[in-house]
N, C-alpha and C positions, 0 to 999 in steps of 0.2 A: 764751116758748114755744122749746124747743128743734128743731134742726133734724131730729129726726126726726117732729116734729109737723108740722111744716112740708112735710117729703117726704109724710107721710101725707096729709096736706091736698090735695096736689098730685095724686097718684095719684087720689083720691077725686072729683077736678075733674073727670080726663082720663076716666075710667070714666064720669060721668055724661054727659060731653060726646060722648065717643065711643059712645055706645048708641045716638044717633040716626043717625050715619052708617053707610051698610055701604061699607068701603072694600075689598070682596073683589071681585076681578073674576073667580073661577074661572067661575063659569055663562056671563058671557060669553065668554069663550075656547071654553068647551065646544061652545058655539053657533057661533063660527066655523071650527071645523073642518068641513072641506067636503071634504077630497082625502083618500081612503080607498084605499090600496094594495092591489090586489084579492089579492096575494100573502102579505101578513102581516097584513092589516088594521088596520095601523097608520093613525091620523088624523093630518092635517096642517092647520094654518091655513090659511086662505085668503090669508092675507100672503106664504105660503111662494114663493119663485120658481121658475118653473120648473126654471132649473139646476140648484137644489138637491133638486128631486124626481127629477130623471136620475140626479143623483149617488145618490141613495137607490137606485133602480134598478138602478144600475149594480151599485154597491159591495156593497149588500146580496143582490140576487138573479142577477146577471147578466145581466141582463134589459133591453130597449128600456125608454122611457118610457111609449110608448104599450102596453104589456104589463102595465104595473103599474098603470095610472092612465087614464080614461077621459076624464074632460072637462079639461082641462089643454093651454093652448095651447103649441105647439113652440116649441122652445129656438130 
């Protein structure tokens, strides 16, 4: 058996084994977006630090944190 056949067998096994796992985390990331900018409607993950959200408000919109986001603790 040549190297090409071995590689093909490995790919087949990996495809068969990979079908059982769901490695994508996109749905979980979408569900974790809890902060929404009132100006541009951009969504942010709940793990974002208030400092980063404040930078977004100041740099993108020239506004304060409270003007762009409702439920963010103060910096």
